[in-house]
N, C-alpha and C positions, 0 to 999 in steps of 0.2 A: 621285630618290634619288641621293645621292652614293656611289660605291663607291671606295674608296682601296685601292691595293695597292703593294707595293714590298717590296724586301728588308729584312731585319732592321736595326733602327735607321735606316731612311729617314726617319722622322718621322710614320708613318702615326697612331699612337695619339695623339700629342701634337697633331697637327693636328685629329684628331676631337674631342679635348677643347676647343680653342679653338672649333671650329665649335659645339659646344653651348653653351659659355659665352658667347661673343660673338654668335653668330648664331641661337641658338635651334634649331640643327640636331641633332635627336635621334639618338642612337646606336641602330642596329638591335639589337634584344634578340633573342638566339639562344637556342635551346632545348637542354637537355642533360639527360643522365640522371645526371650526376654528383651527389654529396650537396651540399647547400647548405652553405657555409662560414659561420663566424661573421661577423655583420654584413652578409651578403647578403640581399637581399630578392626573394622571387619575384615576377617582373614588372618588376623594375627591373634587376637584374644579369644575370638570365637567367629563362627559364621553365623551372622544374624540373619534370620529368615522369618517370615510371617507364619502365622499359625496354619494357614492354608498350605503353604508351602512345605512346612514340616509334614503336616498330614498327607500331602503328595508323596513325600520322600519315604513316609512309613509304607504307602501303598506300594511303591517301587522297590520295597525291601532293600533299601540302601542303608540301613542301620544295623550295626552289630547290636547295640542296645540303646534303650532310650526311657527316660523317666518323666514325670511331670512332678514339678516341686514349685511351690508358691504360684501356683496358676501359669507356669510357664514350662515349656518343654525343653528337655536338654537331651542331646544324644551324640554317640560317636558313630561316624559312617566307615563303611568298609573300606572306601578309598584312602582312608588314613593309616591303614595296615601297610607299613613300609619298613625296609631296613632303616636303622638309624632314628627311629621315632620311639618316643617314649609315652605312655599313658598311665595316669594315676586312677584307679578304679575302686569303688566299694565292692563288696562281695558279689553283688548281682552284676556288676559290670565285668568283674574277674570270672564268673561263671559263664558269661556270655561269650567272652573271648577265649576261654578254655574249650568250650563246647565247639568252636569252629575247627579244632584239630588242625590249625595252621602251622606247618613247621617253621614259619617266619616270627612265631610269637612265642618268647620266652617269658614265663611268669616268675615273679619274686614276691615273697611275703616278707615285710619287715617286722621284726619283733622287738618289743621292749616292754618292761614291766609297767604295770598300772602306776606304780609309784613315780617312775622315770616320766611317764606320759603326762601324768597330772601335773608334775613339777614343769615340765615343758610348756604346758598349756597356761600355767599361771606366769611363767617368764615371758610368754609372747602376749599376755594382756588379757587372757580370758578370766571370766569371773569365776570364782570358787564353785559356786552352784551349777554354772554351766559346765565346768570341767567335771564335775562329779556326775552330771547327767549323762555327758558323752561317755564316761567310763562305764558307767552302768548300761548304757545303750550298747556300747561295744562288746560287752561280755556276752549279750545275746546274738548280735549281728556276725561277730568274727567268733563263732564257735570253732571246734577243732577241724570240721570239715573243711574250712576256708583253708587253714595252713597246710591241710593234707592235699589240698588239689593243685597246689603249685610246683613248678619246677624246682624251686630254690628257696629255702628258709634263710633269712639273713639277720644276723644280731645288729640292731641298729641301736642298742643300748650301749654296748662296750666298744663300739668303733665309731670314729668321727663321721660325718657326713661325707667327707672326701674319701675316707677309707671304704664306707659303704659304695659310694659311687664307683670307685675303682674296682671294687670286687663285682658289683653288678656287670660292669663293662667286660671285665675278664670272663666271667661266667657266660655272659650272652654270647660273646664271640667264640668261646670254646664249644658252646651249646650248638651254635649255628653250624660250626665246622663239623661237629659230630654228626649232626643231622644230615648234613650234605654228604658226608661219606656214607652214611647208612642208605641214602637215596640212590647211590650209584649202583 
């Protein structure tokens, strides 16, 4: 499983889209208690469950990580850890996956300067004040310990999304092969 992390507008979501489109690496489907939106499909966009069901899943230790955001629960389940899967996670999610010490999980941190990330946010339609808030928040949330906890640091500023995706796939396959050989 590929785990992508990085600050806002570092390219995580776009890389995940290319991984799916060009390499058949499926996005991890998370579970939520929020209402389904128009055009969303249960089992494709999210697994939609009731709060009671989510609480039951917590008690059954089925989540790698979960959080409550805007009065709704969101979480990723252990059964989503599979080869040719990709998840995009914040630092707490990254830490949860890293702490599993599962040899099937390879972690990547996408790096880009604040200036580049700010410009990307503006290009995608974010308001300047929102982009500035995200930059300031990322300075706190994505400290040095986050980047040092991953298997690979990837330059997402000077490489195209397609180049980053190709590099992620190559490193992922090489790392799995290396780990498989070490396990013998």
